[in-house]
N, CA, C and O atoms as a GROMACS GRO file, in nm:
protein
  476
    1MET      N    1   1.098   2.023  -7.125
    1MET     CA    2   1.017   2.139  -7.154
    1MET      C    3   0.938   2.175  -7.029
    1MET      O    4   0.888   2.088  -6.958
    2PHE      N    5   0.926   2.302  -7.004
    2PHE     CA    6   0.856   2.354  -6.887
    2PHE      C    7   0.706   2.354  -6.912
    2PHE      O    8   0.658   2.408  -7.012
    3HIS      N    9   0.634   2.294  -6.821
    3HIS     CA   10   0.488   2.298  -6.830
    3HIS      C   11   0.435   2.343  -6.694
    3HIS      O   12   0.452   2.273  -6.594
    4PRO      N   13   0.371   2.460  -6.688
    4PRO     CA   14   0.332   2.516  -6.557
    4PRO      C   15   0.236   2.426  -6.480
    4PRO      O   16   0.246   2.417  -6.358
    5ARG      N   17   0.146   2.362  -6.548
    5ARG     CA   18   0.051   2.275  -6.477
    5ARG      C   19   0.121   2.155  -6.413
    5ARG      O   20   0.088   2.117  -6.301
    6MET      N   21   0.216   2.096  -6.482
    6MET     CA   22   0.286   1.979  -6.432
    6MET      C   23   0.374   2.014  -6.312
    6MET      O   24   0.378   1.938  -6.215
    7ASP      N   25   0.443   2.128  -6.315
    7ASP     CA   26   0.527   2.168  -6.203
    7ASP      C   27   0.444   2.198  -6.079
    7ASP      O   28   0.484   2.163  -5.968
    8SER      N   29   0.331   2.261  -6.096
    8SER     CA   30   0.247   2.290  -5.980
    8SER      C   31   0.189   2.161  -5.921
    8SER      O   32   0.168   2.153  -5.800
    9PHE      N   33   0.162   2.061  -6.004
    9PHE     CA   34   0.113   1.934  -5.954
    9PHE      C   35   0.219   1.864  -5.869
    9PHE      O   36   0.188   1.811  -5.762
   10ARG      N   37   0.346   1.863  -5.917
   10ARG     CA   38   0.454   1.802  -5.841
   10ARG      C   39   0.472   1.872  -5.706
   10ARG      O   40   0.490   1.807  -5.603
   11LEU      N   41   0.467   2.004  -5.709
   11LEU     CA   42   0.481   2.081  -5.586
   11LEU      C   43   0.366   2.050  -5.491
   11LEU      O   44   0.390   2.034  -5.371
   12TRP      N   45   0.244   2.041  -5.539
   12TRP     CA   46   0.128   2.008  -5.454
   12TRP      C   47   0.142   1.868  -5.397
   12TRP      O   48   0.110   1.846  -5.280
   13LYS      N   49   0.191   1.774  -5.478
   13LYS     CA   50   0.206   1.638  -5.432
   13LYS      C   51   0.307   1.630  -5.318
   13LYS      O   52   0.284   1.559  -5.221
   14LYS      N   53   0.417   1.701  -5.328
   14LYS     CA   54   0.517   1.702  -5.221
   14LYS      C   55   0.460   1.765  -5.095
   14LYS      O   56   0.479   1.712  -4.986
   15LYS      N   57   0.391   1.877  -5.108
   15LYS     CA   58   0.330   1.942  -4.992
   15LYS      C   59   0.222   1.854  -4.931
   15LYS      O   60   0.206   1.853  -4.809
   16GLY      N   61   0.147   1.781  -5.013
   16GLY     CA   62   0.042   1.693  -4.963
   16GLY      C   63   0.100   1.581  -4.878
   16GLY      O   64   0.043   1.546  -4.774
   17ALA      N   65   0.212   1.524  -4.920
   17ALA     CA   66   0.274   1.418  -4.842
   17ALA      C   67   0.326   1.472  -4.709
   17ALA      O   68   0.312   1.407  -4.606
   18ARG      N   69   0.383   1.590  -4.712
   18ARG     CA   70   0.432   1.652  -4.588
   18ARG      C   71   0.316   1.683  -4.494
   18ARG      O   72   0.326   1.658  -4.374
   19ASN      N   73   0.209   1.736  -4.548
   19ASN     CA   74   0.091   1.767  -4.466
   19ASN      C   75   0.030   1.640  -4.408
   19ASN      O   76  -0.019   1.640  -4.295
   20MET      N   77   0.032   1.532  -4.486
   20MET     CA   78  -0.022   1.405  -4.438
   20MET      C   79   0.061   1.352  -4.321
   20MET      O   80   0.006   1.303  -4.222
   21ARG      N   81   0.194   1.361  -4.332
   21ARG     CA   82   0.280   1.317  -4.223
   21ARG      C   83   0.256   1.400  -4.097
   21ARG      O   84   0.252   1.345  -3.987
   22ILE      N   85   0.239   1.528  -4.112
   22ILE     CA   86   0.212   1.616  -3.996
   22ILE      C   87   0.077   1.580  -3.934
   22ILE      O   88   0.065   1.574  -3.812
   23ALA      N   89  -0.023   1.557  -4.018
   23ALA     CA   90  -0.156   1.521  -3.967
   23ALA      C   91  -0.152   1.388  -3.892
   23ALA      O   92  -0.215   1.375  -3.787
   24LEU      N   93  -0.079   1.290  -3.944
   24LEU     CA   94  -0.067   1.161  -3.876
   24LEU      C   95   0.006   1.175  -3.743
   24LEU      O   96  -0.030   1.110  -3.645
   25LEU      N   97   0.108   1.259  -3.739
   25LEU     CA   98   0.181   1.282  -3.615
   25LEU      C   99   0.091   1.347  -3.510
   25LEU      O  100   0.091   1.306  -3.394
   26VAL      N  101   0.016   1.448  -3.550
   26VAL     CA  102  -0.076   1.515  -3.457
   26VAL      C  103  -0.183   1.418  -3.409
   26VAL      O  104  -0.215   1.416  -3.290
   27LEU      N  105  -0.237   1.339  -3.498
   27LEU     CA  106  -0.340   1.240  -3.461
   27LEU      C  107  -0.284   1.137  -3.363
   27LEU      O  108  -0.352   1.099  -3.268
   28THR      N  109  -0.162   1.092  -3.387
   28THR     CA  110  -0.099   0.995  -3.296
   28THR      C  111  -0.079   1.054  -3.158
   28THR      O  112  -0.106   0.987  -3.058
   29VAL      N  113  -0.032   1.176  -3.150
   29VAL     CA  114  -0.012   1.241  -3.020
   29VAL      C  115  -0.145   1.257  -2.947
   29VAL      O  116  -0.152   1.234  -2.826
   30ILE      N  117  -0.250   1.295  -3.017
   30ILE     CA  118  -0.382   1.312  -2.954
   30ILE      C  119  -0.433   1.179  -2.901
   30ILE      O  120  -0.482   1.172  -2.788
   31LEU      N  121  -0.422   1.074  -2.981
   31LEU     CA  122  -0.471   0.942  -2.937
   31LEU      C  123  -0.393   0.889  -2.819
   31LEU      O  124  -0.451   0.832  -2.727
   32LEU      N  125  -0.262   0.906  -2.820
   32LEU     CA  126  -0.181   0.858  -2.708
   32LEU      C  127  -0.209   0.936  -2.580
   32LEU      O  128  -0.214   0.878  -2.472
   33SER      N  129  -0.227   1.065  -2.592
   33SER     CA  130  -0.253   1.145  -2.472
   33SER      C  131  -0.392   1.119  -2.416
   33SER      O  132  -0.413   1.126  -2.295
   34ALA      N  133  -0.487   1.089  -2.501
   34ALA     CA  134  -0.623   1.061  -2.454
   34ALA      C  135  -0.634   0.924  -2.392
   34ALA      O  136  -0.719   0.902  -2.305
   35SER      N  137  -0.550   0.829  -2.433
   35SER     CA  138  -0.563   0.693  -2.382
   35SER      C  139  -0.488   0.672  -2.252
   35SER      O  140  -0.511   0.572  -2.185
   36ASN      N  141  -0.401   0.762  -2.212
   36ASN     CA  142  -0.323   0.746  -2.090
   36ASN      C  143  -0.399   0.804  -1.972
   36ASN      O  144  -0.418   0.925  -1.966
   37PRO      N  145  -0.443   0.722  -1.876
   37PRO     CA  146  -0.523   0.773  -1.765
   37PRO      C  147  -0.446   0.862  -1.669
   37PRO      O  148  -0.507   0.938  -1.595
   38LEU      N  149  -0.312   0.856  -1.668
   38LEU     CA  150  -0.237   0.942  -1.578
   38LEU      C  151  -0.239   1.087  -1.624
   38LEU      O  152  -0.208   1.178  -1.546
   39TRP      N  153  -0.275   1.109  -1.748
   39TRP     CA  154  -0.286   1.244  -1.799
   39TRP      C  155  -0.431   1.287  -1.803
   39TRP      O  156  -0.467   1.374  -1.883
   40ALA      N  157  -0.512   1.230  -1.721
   40ALA     CA  158  -0.655   1.259  -1.724
   40ALA      C  159  -0.679   1.406  -1.694
   40ALA      O  160  -0.606   1.467  -1.616
   41ALA      N  161  -0.780   1.461  -1.756
   41ALA     CA  162  -0.811   1.602  -1.737
   41ALA      C  163  -0.866   1.628  -1.598
   41ALA      O  164  -0.839   1.734  -1.539
   42ASP      N  165  -0.940   1.535  -1.545
   42ASP     CA  166  -1.002   1.552  -1.414
   42ASP      C  167  -0.905   1.504  -1.306
   42ASP      O  168  -0.869   1.387  -1.305
   43PRO      N  169  -0.863   1.591  -1.213
   43PRO     CA  170  -0.769   1.548  -1.109
   43PRO      C  171  -0.825   1.440  -1.019
   43PRO      O  172  -0.749   1.362  -0.962
   44ARG      N  173  -0.958   1.433  -1.005
   44ARG     CA  174  -1.018   1.329  -0.921
   44ARG      C  175  -0.991   1.191  -0.978
   44ARG      O  176  -0.980   1.094  -0.902
   45GLU      N  177  -0.982   1.180  -1.110
   45GLU     CA  178  -0.952   1.050  -1.171
   45GLU      C  179  -0.813   1.003  -1.132
   45GLU      O  180  -0.791   0.885  -1.106
   46ARG      N  181  -0.717   1.098  -1.128
   46ARG     CA  182  -0.582   1.061  -1.088
   46ARG      C  183  -0.579   1.015  -0.943
   46ARG      O  184  -0.508   0.920  -0.909
   47VAL      N  185  -0.656   1.080  -0.856
   47VAL     CA  186  -0.663   1.041  -0.716
   47VAL      C  187  -0.725   0.903  -0.702
   47VAL      O  188  -0.676   0.821  -0.625
   48ASN      N  189  -0.832   0.876  -0.778
   48ASN     CA  190  -0.896   0.744  -0.773
   48ASN      C  191  -0.801   0.635  -0.819
   48ASN      O  192  -0.800   0.526  -0.762
   49LEU      N  193  -0.721   0.662  -0.922
   49LEU     CA  194  -0.624   0.563  -0.968
   49LEU      C  195  -0.520   0.536  -0.861
   49LEU      O  196  -0.480   0.422  -0.841
   50ALA      N  197  -0.475   0.641  -0.792
   50ALA     CA  198  -0.377   0.622  -0.685
   50ALA      C  199  -0.439   0.543  -0.569
   50ALA      O  200  -0.374   0.456  -0.512
   51ASN      N  201  -0.564   0.573  -0.536
   51ASN     CA  202  -0.632   0.500  -0.428
   51ASN      C  203  -0.650   0.354  -0.464
   51ASN      O  204  -0.634   0.266  -0.378
   52ASP      N  205  -0.682   0.325  -0.590
   52ASP     CA  206  -0.698   0.186  -0.633
   52ASP      C  207  -0.565   0.110  -0.620
   52ASP      O  208  -0.563  -0.005  -0.578
   53ALA      N  209  -0.456   0.177  -0.657
   53ALA     CA  210  -0.326   0.111  -0.646
   53ALA      C  211  -0.292   0.083  -0.500
   53ALA      O  212  -0.238  -0.023  -0.468
   54GLN      N  213  -0.322   0.177  -0.410
   54GLN     CA  214  -0.296   0.156  -0.267
   54GLN      C  215  -0.387   0.050  -0.211
   54GLN      O  216  -0.344  -0.031  -0.128
   55SER      N  217  -0.514   0.048  -0.254
   55SER     CA  218  -0.608  -0.048  -0.198
   55SER      C  219  -0.572  -0.191  -0.239
   55SER      O  220  -0.601  -0.285  -0.165
   56GLN      N  221  -0.510  -0.208  -0.355
   56GLN     CA  222  -0.469  -0.342  -0.396
   56GLN      C  223  -0.362  -0.397  -0.302
   56GLN      O  224  -0.356  -0.518  -0.280
   57ARG      N  225  -0.279  -0.311  -0.247
   57ARG     CA  226  -0.171  -0.357  -0.160
   57ARG      C  227  -0.216  -0.377  -0.017
   57ARG      O  228  -0.146  -0.446   0.058
   58SER      N  229  -0.330  -0.321   0.025
   58SER     CA  230  -0.367  -0.323   0.166
   58SER      C  231  -0.463  -0.436   0.201
   58SER      O  232  -0.524  -0.433   0.308
   59PHE      N  233  -0.479  -0.534   0.115
   59PHE     CA  234  -0.568  -0.646   0.144
   59PHE      C  235  -0.498  -0.748   0.232
   59PHE      O  236  -0.381  -0.780   0.212
   60VAL      N  237  -0.573  -0.801   0.330
   60VAL     CA  238  -0.521  -0.908   0.414
   60VAL      C  239  -0.520  -1.038   0.334
   60VAL      O  240  -0.422  -1.113   0.336
   61TYR      N  241  -0.631  -1.064   0.264
   61TYR     CA  242  -0.642  -1.182   0.179
   61TYR      C  243  -0.650  -1.136   0.034
   61TYR      O  244  -0.743  -1.064  -0.003
   62SER      N  245  -0.553  -1.177  -0.047
   62SER     CA  246  -0.549  -1.128  -0.185
   62SER      C  247  -0.628  -1.214  -0.282
   62SER      O  248  -0.650  -1.174  -0.396
   63ASN      N  249  -0.672  -1.335  -0.238
   63ASN     CA  250  -0.751  -1.418  -0.329
   63ASN      C  251  -0.848  -1.505  -0.248
   63ASN      O  252  -0.843  -1.509  -0.125
   64ALA      N  253  -0.935  -1.574  -0.319
   64ALA     CA  254  -1.040  -1.653  -0.254
   64ALA      C  255  -0.983  -1.774  -0.179
   64ALA      O  256  -1.039  -1.817  -0.078
   65GLU      N  257  -0.871  -1.827  -0.226
   65GLU     CA  258  -0.812  -1.943  -0.158
   65GLU      C  259  -0.764  -1.907  -0.018
   65GLU      O  260  -0.783  -1.983   0.076
   66GLN      N  261  -0.700  -1.790  -0.007
   66GLN     CA  262  -0.654  -1.746   0.125
   66GLN      C  263  -0.771  -1.718   0.218
   66GLN      O  264  -0.766  -1.752   0.336
   67ALA      N  265  -0.876  -1.658   0.165
   67ALA     CA  266  -0.994  -1.629   0.246
   67ALA      C  267  -1.064  -1.758   0.288
   67ALA      O  268  -1.114  -1.769   0.400
   68ALA      N  269  -1.068  -1.856   0.198
   68ALA     CA  270  -1.130  -1.985   0.231
   68ALA      C  271  -1.052  -2.056   0.342
   68ALA      O  272  -1.111  -2.118   0.430
   69ALA      N  273  -0.920  -2.047   0.336
   69ALA     CA  274  -0.838  -2.109   0.441
   69ALA      C  275  -0.866  -2.044   0.576
   69ALA      O  276  -0.870  -2.112   0.678
   70ALA      N  277  -0.885  -1.912   0.578
   70ALA     CA  278  -0.916  -1.843   0.703
   70ALA      C  279  -1.053  -1.886   0.755
   70ALA      O  280  -1.070  -1.906   0.875
   71ALA      N  281  -1.150  -1.900   0.666
   71ALA     CA  282  -1.284  -1.943   0.706
   71ALA      C  283  -1.281  -2.086   0.762
   71ALA      O  284  -1.350  -2.116   0.859
   72GLN      N  285  -1.203  -2.172   0.701
   72GLN     CA  286  -1.193  -2.310   0.748
   72GLN      C  287  -1.118  -2.319   0.881
   72GLN      O  288  -1.147  -2.408   0.962
   73ARG      N  289  -1.022  -2.229   0.905
   73ARG     CA  290  -0.953  -2.229   1.033
   73ARG      C  291  -1.047  -2.190   1.146
   73ARG      O  292  -1.044  -2.248   1.254
   74LYS      N  293  -1.133  -2.089   1.119
   74LYS     CA  294  -1.222  -2.040   1.225
   74LYS      C  295  -1.342  -2.132   1.245
   74LYS      O  296  -1.379  -2.162   1.359
   75TYR      N  297  -1.403  -2.176   1.136
   75TYR     CA  298  -1.521  -2.263   1.142
   75TYR      C  299  -1.487  -2.390   1.066
   75TYR      O  300  -1.480  -2.389   0.943
   76GLN      N  301  -1.466  -2.498   1.137
   76GLN     CA  302  -1.426  -2.622   1.072
   76GLN      C  303  -1.538  -2.669   0.978
   76GLN      O  304  -1.654  -2.681   1.018
   77GLY      N  305  -1.501  -2.696   0.856
   77GLY     CA  306  -1.597  -2.742   0.757
   77GLY      C  307  -1.536  -2.741   0.619
   77GLY      O  308  -1.423  -2.697   0.598
   78LYS      N  309  -1.614  -2.790   0.525
   78LYS     CA  310  -1.571  -2.799   0.386
   78LYS      C  311  -1.641  -2.690   0.305
   78LYS      O  312  -1.761  -2.670   0.319
   79VAL      N  313  -1.566  -2.620   0.221
   79VAL     CA  314  -1.622  -2.516   0.135
   79VAL      C  315  -1.692  -2.581   0.018
   79VAL      O  316  -1.633  -2.662  -0.054
   80ILE      N  317  -1.820  -2.545  -0.001
   80ILE     CA  318  -1.898  -2.599  -0.112
   80ILE      C  319  -1.904  -2.500  -0.229
   80ILE      O  320  -1.893  -2.539  -0.345
   81LYS      N  321  -1.920  -2.372  -0.194
   81LYS     CA  322  -1.939  -2.271  -0.298
   81LYS      C  323  -1.873  -2.141  -0.253
   81LYS      O  324  -1.870  -2.109  -0.134
   82VAL      N  325  -1.819  -2.067  -0.350
   82VAL     CA  326  -1.756  -1.938  -0.323
   82VAL      C  327  -1.828  -1.831  -0.404
   82VAL      O  328  -1.858  -1.850  -0.522
   83GLU      N  329  -1.857  -1.718  -0.339
   83GLU     CA  330  -1.919  -1.605  -0.407
   83GLU      C  331  -1.835  -1.482  -0.380
   83GLU      O  332  -1.813  -1.446  -0.264
   84ASN      N  333  -1.788  -1.417  -0.485
   84ASN     CA  334  -1.709  -1.296  -0.472
   84ASN      C  335  -1.805  -1.177  -0.462
   84ASN      O  336  -1.882  -1.152  -0.555
   85ARG      N  337  -1.800  -1.105  -0.352
   85ARG     CA  338  -1.889  -0.991  -0.331
   85ARG      C  339  -1.812  -0.860  -0.332
   85ARG      O  340  -1.838  -0.773  -0.249
   86SER      N  341  -1.719  -0.846  -0.422
   86SER     CA  342  -1.634  -0.728  -0.427
   86SER      C  343  -1.708  -0.611  -0.489
   86SER      O  344  -1.784  -0.626  -0.585
   87LYS      N  345  -1.685  -0.494  -0.430
   87LYS     CA  346  -1.737  -0.367  -0.481
   87LYS      C  347  -1.620  -0.270  -0.485
   87LYS      O  348  -1.507  -0.308  -0.456
   88VAL      N  349  -1.647  -0.146  -0.521
   88VAL     CA  350  -1.542  -0.046  -0.526
   88VAL      C  351  -1.486  -0.025  -0.386
   88VAL      O  352  -1.560   0.003  -0.292
   89ASN      N  353  -1.356  -0.039  -0.373
   89ASN     CA  354  -1.282  -0.024  -0.246
   89ASN      C  355  -1.329  -0.120  -0.138
   89ASN      O  356  -1.302  -0.095  -0.020
   90GLN      N  357  -1.397  -0.225  -0.172
   90GLN     CA  358  -1.438  -0.329  -0.078
   90GLN      C  359  -1.421  -0.463  -0.147
   90GLN      O  360  -1.448  -0.478  -0.266
   91ALA      N  361  -1.378  -0.561  -0.070
   91ALA     CA  362  -1.367  -0.695  -0.125
   91ALA      C  363  -1.406  -0.793  -0.016
   91ALA      O  364  -1.352  -0.790   0.094
   92SER      N  365  -1.498  -0.878  -0.048
   92SER     CA  366  -1.536  -0.981   0.048
   92SER      C  367  -1.578  -1.107  -0.028
   92SER      O  368  -1.616  -1.102  -0.145
   93TYR      N  369  -1.568  -1.216   0.041
   93TYR     CA  370  -1.606  -1.345  -0.015
   93TYR      C  371  -1.710  -1.408   0.077
   93TYR      O  372  -1.701  -1.398   0.199
   94ARG      N  373  -1.808  -1.473   0.017
   94ARG     CA  374  -1.909  -1.545   0.093
   94ARG      C  375  -1.896  -1.693   0.057
   94ARG      O  376  -1.902  -1.731  -0.060
   95PHE      N  377  -1.877  -1.774   0.160
   95PHE     CA  378  -1.856  -1.917   0.140
   95PHE      C  379  -1.976  -1.995   0.192
   95PHE      O  380  -2.026  -1.968   0.301
   96LYS      N  381  -2.021  -2.090   0.114
   96LYS     CA  382  -2.120  -2.187   0.159
   96LYS      C  383  -2.039  -2.307   0.206
   96LYS      O  384  -1.963  -2.366   0.130
   97MET      N  385  -2.058  -2.342   0.334
   97MET     CA  386  -1.977  -2.448   0.392
   97MET      C  387  -2.067  -2.553   0.457
   97MET      O  388  -2.184  -2.528   0.486
   98VAL      N  389  -2.011  -2.671   0.478
   98VAL     CA  390  -2.082  -2.780   0.545
   98VAL      C  391  -1.987  -2.838   0.651
   98VAL      O  392  -1.869  -2.860   0.624
   99ASN      N  393  -2.041  -2.862   0.771
   99ASN     CA  394  -1.957  -2.917   0.878
   99ASN      C  395  -1.964  -3.070   0.878
   99ASN      O  396  -2.027  -3.130   0.791
  100ASP      N  397  -1.898  -3.131   0.976
  100ASP     CA  398  -1.891  -3.278   0.982
  100ASP      C  399  -2.027  -3.342   1.005
  100ASP      O  400  -2.049  -3.456   0.964
  101GLN      N  401  -2.118  -3.270   1.070
  101GLN     CA  402  -2.252  -3.324   1.095
  101GLN      C  403  -2.345  -3.305   0.974
  101GLN      O  404  -2.459  -3.351   0.977
  102GLY      N  405  -2.299  -3.240   0.870
  102GLY     CA  406  -2.381  -3.219   0.751
  102GLY      C  407  -2.461  -3.091   0.752
  102GLY      O  408  -2.543  -3.068   0.664
  103LYS      N  409  -2.438  -3.005   0.853
  103LYS     CA  410  -2.512  -2.878   0.861
  103LYS      C  411  -2.447  -2.777   0.767
  103LYS      O  412  -2.326  -2.758   0.767
  104VAL      N  413  -2.531  -2.712   0.686
  104VAL     CA  414  -2.484  -2.612   0.590
  104VAL      C  415  -2.492  -2.474   0.655
  104VAL      O  416  -2.592  -2.440   0.718
  105PHE      N  417  -2.386  -2.394   0.638
  105PHE     CA  418  -2.384  -2.258   0.692
  105PHE      C  419  -2.303  -2.169   0.599
  105PHE      O  420  -2.230  -2.218   0.512
  106PHE      N  421  -2.317  -2.039   0.618
  106PHE     CA  422  -2.248  -1.942   0.534
  106PHE      C  423  -2.150  -1.862   0.617
  106PHE      O  424  -2.177  -1.829   0.732
  107VAL      N  425  -2.036  -1.832   0.558
  107VAL     CA  426  -1.932  -1.754   0.623
  107VAL      C  427  -1.891  -1.642   0.528
  107VAL      O  428  -1.871  -1.666   0.409
  108THR      N  429  -1.878  -1.520   0.581
  108THR     CA  430  -1.834  -1.406   0.502
  108THR      C  431  -1.696  -1.364   0.551
  108THR      O  432  -1.674  -1.348   0.671
  109VAL      N  433  -1.605  -1.345   0.458
  109VAL     CA  434  -1.469  -1.302   0.489
  109VAL      C  435  -1.444  -1.168   0.421
  109VAL      O  436  -1.459  -1.156   0.299
  110ASP      N  437  -1.406  -1.068   0.500
  110ASP     CA  438  -1.370  -0.937   0.445
  110ASP      C  439  -1.222  -0.942   0.410
  110ASP      O  440  -1.137  -0.957   0.498
  111ALA      N  441  -1.191  -0.930   0.282
  111ALA     CA  442  -1.053  -0.945   0.237
  111ALA      C  443  -0.965  -0.828   0.281
  111ALA      O  444  -0.844  -0.844   0.296
  112ARG      N  445  -1.024  -0.712   0.302
  112ARG     CA  446  -0.946  -0.595   0.341
  112ARG      C  447  -0.908  -0.601   0.488
  112ARG      O  448  -0.791  -0.582   0.523
  113THR      N  449  -1.004  -0.628   0.575
  113THR     CA  450  -0.978  -0.626   0.719
  113THR      C  451  -0.939  -0.762   0.774
  113THR      O  452  -0.874  -0.771   0.878
  114GLY      N  453  -0.977  -0.867   0.704
  114GLY     CA  454  -0.946  -1.002   0.751
  114GLY      C  455  -1.050  -1.059   0.846
  114GLY      O  456  -1.030  -1.168   0.901
  115SER      N  457  -1.160  -0.988   0.865
  115SER     CA  458  -1.263  -1.039   0.957
  115SER      C  459  -1.338  -1.157   0.896
  115SER      O  460  -1.369  -1.158   0.776
  116VAL      N  461  -1.366  -1.256   0.979
  116VAL     CA  462  -1.436  -1.378   0.938
  116VAL      C  463  -1.557  -1.391   1.028
  116VAL      O  464  -1.544  -1.397   1.150
  117ARG      N  465  -1.677  -1.395   0.968
  117ARG     CA  466  -1.798  -1.406   1.050
  117ARG      C  467  -1.899  -1.501   0.986
  117ARG      O  468  -1.905  -1.515   0.863
  118LYS      N  469  -1.976  -1.564   1.071
  118LYS     CA  470  -2.080  -1.657   1.027
  118LYS      C  471  -2.207  -1.577   0.998
  118LYS      O  472  -2.242  -1.487   1.074
  119ASP      N  473  -2.274  -1.610   0.891
  119ASP     CA  474  -2.400  -1.541   0.856
  119ASP      C  475  -2.518  -1.612   0.919
  119ASP      O  476  -2.632  -1.570   0.902
   0.00000   0.00000   0.00000
């Protein structure tokens, strides 16, 4: 038997499911596009990301162990403490070292340029 209220409910239910799927698809696309930094609205952000990727490859010393070995080659001594002094587009390590006579001194190593200097 035909009941107008029941048929309109079924039709609304079908349209509601379709609308829900469309809304979820649109929401997914918005969230994915907002989370991807390569699609950033500000072109300067894309340039900064490219610079960060290049700067990671241009380091002479990529970790503290390599920098410590350079400091020990230049100034004979034992490393007591390591301090990472990295900033944006700069990376350096400061080592507290002790020589054979027991004198404590500090050495700073620039990871980008490879320079080793006593403080």
